[in-house]
C-alpha positions as CSV (number, residue, x, y, z in Angstrom):
1,M,27.0,-41.9,-100.5
2,A,24.5,-39.3,-99.2
3,R,25.2,-35.6,-99.7
4,P,25.0,-33.3,-96.7
5,I,21.9,-31.2,-96.4
6,W,23.9,-28.5,-94.6
7,T,27.6,-27.6,-94.3
8,G,29.4,-25.3,-92.0
9,V,31.7,-25.4,-88.9
10,L,31.2,-26.7,-85.4
11,T,32.9,-24.5,-82.7
12,F,33.9,-25.9,-79.3
13,G,35.7,-23.2,-77.4
14,L,38.6,-22.2,-79.6
15,V,38.3,-25.4,-81.6
16,T,36.7,-25.2,-85.1
17,L,35.6,-28.3,-87.0
18,P,34.2,-28.2,-90.5
19,V,31.2,-30.5,-90.6
20,G,28.2,-31.6,-92.7
21,L,24.7,-32.7,-91.6
22,Y,23.2,-35.8,-93.0
23,T,19.5,-37.0,-92.5
24,A,19.6,-39.8,-90.0
25,T,16.1,-41.3,-90.6
26,E,13.9,-42.1,-93.6
27,D,10.2,-42.7,-94.1
28,H,9.1,-46.2,-95.2
29,T,5.4,-45.4,-95.4
30,V,3.7,-46.9,-98.4
31,H,2.5,-44.0,-100.6
32,F,-0.6,-44.0,-102.8
33,H,-1.7,-41.7,-105.7
34,Q,-5.2,-40.4,-105.9
35,L,-7.1,-41.7,-108.9
36,Q,-10.6,-41.2,-110.3
37,R,-12.5,-44.4,-109.5
38,G,-12.8,-46.7,-112.6
39,T,-9.9,-45.0,-114.4
40,S,-6.1,-44.6,-114.1
41,D,-6.5,-40.8,-114.2
42,R,-4.5,-39.0,-111.5
43,I,-6.1,-36.4,-109.3
44,R,-4.3,-33.1,-109.1
45,N,-4.8,-30.3,-106.6
46,K,-5.0,-26.7,-107.8
47,R,-4.8,-23.4,-106.0
48,V,-8.1,-21.6,-106.5
49,N,-9.6,-18.4,-105.2
50,E,-12.0,-19.4,-102.5
51,R,-14.5,-16.7,-103.5
52,T,-14.4,-17.0,-107.3
53,G,-13.4,-20.6,-107.7
54,K,-10.8,-19.6,-110.4
55,E,-7.3,-21.0,-110.4
56,V,-4.6,-18.5,-109.3
57,G,-1.0,-18.5,-110.5
58,S,1.9,-18.8,-108.0
59,D,3.1,-15.3,-109.0
60,R,-0.2,-13.9,-107.8
61,I,-0.2,-15.6,-104.3
62,V,1.1,-13.7,-101.3
63,K,1.3,-14.4,-97.6
64,G,-1.3,-13.0,-95.3
65,Y,-1.5,-13.0,-91.5
66,E,-5.1,-13.0,-90.2
67,L,-5.8,-10.4,-87.6
68,D,-9.6,-10.9,-87.4
69,E,-12.1,-12.9,-89.4
70,G,-11.6,-11.7,-93.0
71,E,-9.0,-9.1,-92.1
72,Y,-5.4,-9.7,-93.0
73,V,-2.0,-8.1,-93.0
74,V,-0.1,-8.9,-96.2
75,V,3.6,-9.6,-95.8
76,E,5.8,-9.5,-98.9
77,P,8.7,-12.0,-99.5
78,E,11.2,-9.2,-99.5
79,E,10.0,-8.1,-96.0
80,L,10.5,-11.6,-94.7
81,E,14.0,-11.8,-96.2
82,E,15.0,-8.6,-94.4
83,I,14.3,-10.1,-91.0
84,A,15.2,-13.7,-91.7
85,P,18.1,-15.2,-89.8
86,G,21.4,-14.7,-91.5
87,R,23.0,-17.4,-93.6
88,S,25.1,-18.5,-90.7
89,K,27.4,-21.5,-91.3
90,V,28.3,-21.9,-87.6
91,I,27.1,-24.3,-84.9
92,D,28.5,-22.6,-81.8
93,L,28.2,-24.8,-78.7
94,A,27.3,-22.2,-76.1
95,G,27.0,-24.7,-73.2
96,F,26.6,-28.3,-72.2
97,V,23.8,-29.9,-70.2
98,D,23.2,-33.3,-68.6
99,L,21.5,-35.5,-71.2
100,R,19.0,-36.8,-68.6
101,R,17.8,-33.2,-68.1
102,V,16.6,-32.9,-71.7
103,E,13.1,-34.4,-71.8
104,P,12.2,-36.5,-74.9
105,V,9.3,-34.3,-75.7
106,Y,11.7,-31.6,-76.8
107,F,13.4,-33.7,-79.5
108,D,12.3,-33.2,-83.1
109,R,14.5,-34.4,-86.0
110,T,17.9,-36.1,-85.9
111,Y,20.9,-35.6,-88.1
112,Y,24.3,-37.3,-88.3
113,V,27.2,-35.0,-88.1
114,G,30.3,-35.9,-90.2
115,P,33.7,-34.3,-90.6
116,R,34.3,-32.5,-94.0
117,G,37.5,-34.4,-94.7
118,T,39.9,-37.0,-93.3
119,E,42.2,-34.3,-92.1
120,Y,39.6,-33.4,-89.4
121,A,39.1,-37.0,-88.2
122,Q,41.3,-36.6,-85.1
123,V,39.4,-33.4,-83.9
124,Y,36.1,-35.0,-84.7
125,E,36.8,-38.2,-82.7
126,L,38.2,-36.1,-79.8
127,M,34.9,-34.2,-79.6
128,R,32.8,-37.3,-79.9
129,A,34.8,-39.2,-77.2
130,A,34.7,-36.2,-74.8
131,L,30.9,-35.9,-75.2
132,D,30.5,-39.6,-74.8
133,R,32.5,-39.8,-71.6
134,S,30.8,-36.7,-70.1
135,D,27.3,-38.0,-70.9
136,K,26.4,-34.4,-71.8
137,A,24.9,-32.6,-74.8
138,G,26.1,-29.4,-76.4
139,I,23.4,-26.8,-76.9
140,A,23.6,-24.5,-79.9
141,T,21.4,-22.6,-82.4
142,L,21.5,-23.4,-86.1
143,T,20.3,-21.5,-89.1
144,M,19.2,-23.8,-91.9
145,R,16.8,-23.3,-94.8
146,G,15.9,-19.8,-93.6
147,K,14.9,-20.9,-90.2
148,E,16.6,-20.9,-86.8
149,Y,16.7,-24.1,-84.8
150,L,17.6,-24.9,-81.2
151,T,19.8,-28.0,-81.3
152,A,21.5,-30.5,-79.0
153,L,24.8,-32.3,-80.0
154,R,25.4,-35.7,-78.5
155,A,27.6,-38.7,-79.0
156,Q,26.8,-42.2,-80.2
157,P,29.4,-45.0,-80.3
158,D,30.5,-44.1,-83.9
159,V,29.2,-40.7,-84.7
160,L,28.1,-37.3,-83.5
161,V,24.4,-36.7,-83.6
162,L,22.6,-33.4,-83.8
163,H,18.9,-33.2,-82.6
164,T,16.8,-30.2,-83.5
165,L,14.7,-29.3,-80.4
166,H,11.3,-27.7,-80.0
167,W,11.4,-24.2,-78.4
168,A,10.0,-24.0,-74.9
169,D,6.8,-22.3,-76.0
170,E,6.1,-25.0,-78.6
171,V,5.8,-27.7,-75.9
172,R,2.3,-28.0,-74.4
173,D,1.7,-28.3,-70.7
174,P,0.0,-31.7,-70.2
175,A,-2.4,-30.2,-67.7
176,D,-3.7,-28.0,-70.5
177,V,-4.3,-30.8,-73.0
178,V,-4.9,-34.0,-71.1
179,P,-8.3,-34.1,-69.2
180,E,-8.6,-35.7,-65.8
181,L,-5.0,-36.2,-65.0
182,P,-4.7,-38.0,-61.6
183,E,-2.8,-36.4,-58.8
184,R,0.4,-38.0,-57.6
185,R,-1.1,-40.0,-54.8
186,A,0.7,-43.4,-55.2
187,K,2.4,-44.1,-51.8
188,S,6.0,-45.2,-52.1
189,G,5.5,-48.1,-49.7
190,S,2.1,-49.3,-51.0
191,K,1.8,-53.0,-51.9
192,E,0.3,-52.1,-55.3
193,L,3.2,-49.8,-56.2
194,R,5.8,-52.4,-55.2
195,T,4.0,-55.1,-57.2
196,A,3.8,-52.8,-60.2
197,E,7.6,-52.3,-59.9
198,Q,8.1,-56.0,-59.8
199,L,6.0,-56.4,-62.9
200,I,8.2,-53.8,-64.7
201,D,11.3,-55.6,-63.6
202,A,10.0,-59.0,-64.7
203,L,9.2,-57.6,-68.1
204,T,12.5,-55.7,-68.6
205,I,14.2,-56.6,-71.8
206,D,17.3,-55.5,-73.7
207,W,16.5,-52.7,-76.1
208,D,17.3,-53.6,-79.7
209,P,15.4,-51.5,-82.3
210,A,15.9,-54.3,-84.9
211,D,13.5,-56.4,-82.9
212,Y,10.6,-54.2,-84.0
213,H,9.2,-53.5,-87.4
214,D,6.2,-51.8,-89.0
215,T,3.8,-54.7,-89.4
216,Y,1.2,-52.4,-90.9
217,A,3.5,-51.4,-93.8
218,E,4.2,-55.1,-94.4
219,R,0.5,-55.9,-94.5
220,V,-0.1,-53.1,-97.0
221,E,2.7,-54.5,-99.2
222,R,1.0,-58.0,-99.0
223,L,-2.4,-56.4,-99.8
224,V,-1.0,-54.8,-103.0
225,A,0.7,-58.0,-104.1
226,A,-2.4,-60.0,-103.5
227,K,-4.7,-57.6,-105.4
228,R,-2.2,-57.5,-108.3
229,K,-2.7,-61.3,-108.6
230,G,-6.5,-61.0,-108.1
231,E,-6.3,-62.9,-104.8
232,G,-8.4,-62.4,-101.7
233,V,-7.0,-60.9,-98.6
234,V,-7.5,-62.4,-95.1
235,G,-8.1,-59.7,-92.6
236,E,-6.3,-59.4,-89.2
237,P,-8.0,-60.9,-86.2
238,A,-10.1,-58.5,-84.1
239,P,-8.2,-57.1,-81.0
240,P,-9.1,-58.6,-77.7
241,E,-11.7,-56.9,-75.6
242,A,-10.6,-54.7,-72.7
243,T,-10.4,-56.6,-69.4
244,N,-12.7,-55.5,-66.7
245,V,-10.3,-55.1,-63.8
246,I,-12.0,-55.1,-60.5
247,D,-9.2,-55.9,-58.2
248,L,-6.0,-54.0,-59.2
249,M,-3.8,-55.9,-56.8
250,E,-5.0,-59.2,-58.1
251,A,-4.4,-58.2,-61.7
252,L,-0.9,-57.0,-60.9
253,S,0.0,-60.1,-59.0
254,R,-1.3,-62.4,-61.7
255,S,0.7,-60.5,-64.3
256,V,3.9,-60.9,-62.3
257,E,3.3,-64.6,-62.0
258,Q,2.5,-65.0,-65.7
259,S,5.7,-63.2,-66.7
260,R,7.8,-65.3,-64.4
261,S,6.2,-68.5,-65.7
262,R,7.4,-67.6,-69.2
263,G,10.9,-67.4,-67.9
264,G,11.2,-63.6,-68.3
265,K,10.7,-63.9,-72.0
266,D,8.8,-61.4,-74.2
267,S,6.3,-62.3,-76.8
268,S,9.1,-62.8,-79.4
269,G,10.7,-65.4,-77.2
270,K,13.7,-63.3,-76.2
271,G,14.9,-63.4,-72.7
272,G,14.6,-60.3,-70.5
273,R,17.6,-58.8,-68.8
274,K,18.1,-59.5,-65.2
275,D,20.4,-57.1,-63.3
276,G,21.6,-58.6,-60.0
277,G,18.5,-60.4,-58.8
278,G,16.0,-58.0,-60.0
279,K,17.8,-54.8,-58.9
280,R,17.9,-51.8,-61.2
281,A,21.0,-51.6,-63.3
282,V,23.5,-49.1,-62.0
283,G,25.6,-46.9,-64.3
284,R,25.1,-45.7,-67.8
285,E,24.4,-48.1,-70.6
286,Q,25.4,-47.4,-74.2
287,P,22.2,-46.8,-76.2
288,A,21.6,-49.2,-79.1
289,G,22.4,-47.3,-82.3
290,P,21.8,-48.3,-85.9
291,K,23.5,-51.5,-86.8
292,R,25.4,-52.0,-90.0
293,K,23.5,-54.3,-92.3
294,E,24.9,-57.8,-92.6
295,R,23.6,-60.2,-95.2
296,K,24.1,-63.8,-94.4
297,E,24.8,-66.1,-97.3
298,P,22.8,-69.3,-97.3
299,E,24.6,-72.5,-96.4
300,E,23.7,-74.0,-99.8
301,R,22.0,-72.5,-102.8
302,K,19.0,-74.2,-104.0
303,E,18.3,-74.7,-107.7
304,R,17.1,-71.4,-109.2
305,T,14.0,-71.9,-111.3
306,E,12.7,-68.4,-111.6
307,D,14.1,-65.0,-112.6
308,L,13.4,-62.7,-109.7
309,T,14.2,-59.6,-111.8
310,A,10.9,-60.2,-113.6
311,L,8.8,-59.7,-110.5
312,S,7.4,-56.5,-109.2
313,K,8.5,-54.9,-105.9
314,A,5.2,-56.0,-104.3
315,E,5.7,-59.6,-105.3
316,L,9.4,-59.5,-104.2
317,Y,8.3,-58.0,-100.8
318,E,5.8,-60.9,-100.4
319,R,8.6,-63.4,-101.0
320,A,10.8,-61.5,-98.6
321,S,8.1,-61.6,-95.9
322,A,7.7,-65.3,-96.3
323,A,11.4,-65.8,-96.1
324,G,11.8,-63.6,-93.1
325,V,14.3,-61.3,-94.7
326,P,15.4,-58.7,-92.1
327,G,15.1,-55.0,-93.0
328,R,12.8,-55.7,-96.0
329,S,10.5,-52.8,-95.3
330,K,13.3,-50.3,-96.2
331,M,14.7,-52.2,-99.2
332,T,14.6,-51.0,-102.8
333,R,13.4,-53.4,-105.5
334,E,17.1,-54.2,-106.4
335,Q,18.0,-54.9,-102.8
336,L,15.0,-57.2,-102.4
337,V,16.2,-59.2,-105.5
338,E,19.7,-59.4,-104.0
339,A,18.4,-60.5,-100.5
340,L,16.3,-63.2,-102.1
341,G,19.2,-64.7,-103.9
342,G,20.3,-62.5,-106.8
343,S,18.8,-63.2,-110.2
344,G,16.8,-66.2,-109.2
345,A,15.1,-68.1,-106.4
346,A,13.7,-71.5,-105.8
347,A,10.1,-71.9,-106.6
């Protein structure tokens, strides 16, 4: 089981709940080392003096805030420690807000919140259920790793979730960063707007995050496996050229008809959701949370002719891709062996 990255108490009025924070996400990016071409020698980065080019030890490095070009104010570690936020172990829910009022741009990282013992399960579930029924988020500040965070506590079907939020001055105004933003000129009764809404309705699907996966990471794994075997790699087809849309209304209408002719299915062949003859769904839907992994046993095991434990992770991943093993991009080498059939697989 994972260890909490932070432990403390969650306060809710006069209620106190000992909790721990657990990282909710992980990175499945394929990582590479830097090597000198033609060798297996690793490249290392060193801290050097920009002026002299000489390496500088970590004990000789200080923090400097630039006032003007070449002019700095040096800040010592002890001075930063004196003004750092205290080692607070409390998440004090100061208030609750409607979840729909918190714009997604403010969300940063996500953590699962768990009770620090079975004796607190009743209090934990009470708080989770109350937040879930109210559809609100508790707002609090959190001190962690010498930094203060603004946070939002919300409920998922099985767990409390804490999101760190960006401070207001960290979020950019779109008008300052996006050039040539159009004004809000779309008329509510225009035919184009109604047709665009029909297209959105026709393409509406049920949200299931498991339907989507990182195809680029999978292609990188296949590339590594192919190069290890000395095989060539077939590149991906070029993306289609942009359509020169002359008549917006015609393009929208054709898109609606095309989606209807497919029976409301998306590109993966899954049917889209229809709510009362195309009407918008009323009420609050429970967001799709992470699903517990279930491994289906094959109906019959084929003769095992090869020991999978002798294969590299890249080769195992290539087999898993061909077999359509779900969740393969996040699996360890041992998990790939197990998913492909244990110690062996059919050739």
